[in-house]
C-alpha positions, 0 to 999 in steps of 0.5 A: 515499562511495557507493562505501565505501556499498556496500562495507559493505551487502554485510554488512548482511544478517549484522548484521540476524541479529546485531542481532536477538540483542541485544533491548537495542539498539544499545548492547548490539549496540555493546559486543558489537562492541567487546568482540570487538575487544579479545578478538580483534583489537589494536585497543585494544593496536596502536597509540598510546595513545589512538590508538582514541579518535580512530578511533572518533569520526572514524568515528562522526562520519562515519556521523552525517553519512551516516545524517543526510543520508540521513534527510532524503533519505528524508523529503523522498522520501517528502513528494515521493511523496506530493505526486505521489500527491496531484497523479496523484489529481486528474489521474485523476480529471479523466481518469475524467470522460471516460471514454467507452464502448467502440465499438461494434459492429453485430450481424446480425438475430438477435443484435439480436433476442437482445440485445432478449430479455436488455433485456426479461428483465432489465426485468421482473427489475428490477421485483422488489426484491431485499433485498441480503444482507451476506456472512457471511464480512463481518461483523465487519470494519471499513471500510478508511480512506483509504488502504485500511488502518485507524486503530486506536487506537495506531496507523494503516496503509495500504497499496498492493499493493507496500508497508505505511506504517505510522505509531505515534505516541509516548507521549513529553514529549520529541524521541526518538532511535534510543537511546531506542526499542527496534525490531526486525521480521523478516520475520514478526514486529514489535516497536517501543515506547519503552524502559523502556516496554511495547512498542506493537506485538509481533506477527507479521504475517499475510504476509510483507516483504522485510526487506532493503527495508523501512526506519524512521524517526524523524519530528519525534522523536514518531512512528515512521513504517515502510515495509514492501514485502510479498512478495506483491504481489498481496494486500491485507492484512487487517490490519497484525498477528494480534491486529488487527481485520480490515478488509473487503478488499473494500471496498478502493479501488485507488489510481487514480493506480496506473491509468497504470502499467498496460498498454494492455489492461488500463487500457482495462478497469479504466476500464470497470469504473469507468466502469459502476459510476459509471453505475450509481451514478447510475442510467444504463446501464452501457456494455455496456446502451448497447451494447445500446439503440444496436444496437436503435435502429440495428435499427429505423432500418434496418427503417422497415417493422416495427412498434415501437410496442407494444416497450419499452427502456430 
């Protein structure tokens, strides 16, 4: 079966291009293809009467089994991915509690004196209240949801740096099948909805997606579930389509589980930043401030002849 799949997948790009010219959906595409067989081949006349019907039914039944199996496998993989994501999140949160500041290196007397001056200057400036103003470019933007996307009235989307997940609930009282829906997307545009109803989404993406790596399924007969792979994997989307309200990408919290994918040096830097942010939240010194304090302490221990009684340290 996998061999047959590999042979047919080479035509996917061609069929996707053809399908985009059939806005009414699968029945229109199928009608065009059967018309081609009738006009350009001996599909209906080359054998005994009714042979074509047996061939068609056998082919459709076989493809139905493949499609259903693939659909179940995708749903299973999606559930396992979500479970693994939650497990990694719990594991990472536990690891964060044990993050330690970087190793302290000994400085010279001159460097210690300079660091002490920096500490005193920062202490003086900290005594003056500073009113933090919101960045003008951030005004009016929405706070991202827990998945770094947005919960809107008609749909919800989340994102990682790699892909977009979109859930579109259907306003119907029956279990939808593919023939009931109108779904079409290109690298820059998405149209989806129920046939006979106005499209739920009909708009351009703000950035391109990888068409060949993007998929959609019907979940529980009531929800359209899309997974779009981004072309630019270094970019957070501020909205799903151009007509949506923007979210603040500055308030996005990168997925903690992705830390495990980073190289050692980058991961160490990210963990240090997370540690410093947590220390600031609790009103405690950052790793750099701790280094400076420890350097000053060591300097004082090495020079007991000096009088530090009038010095004030953080």
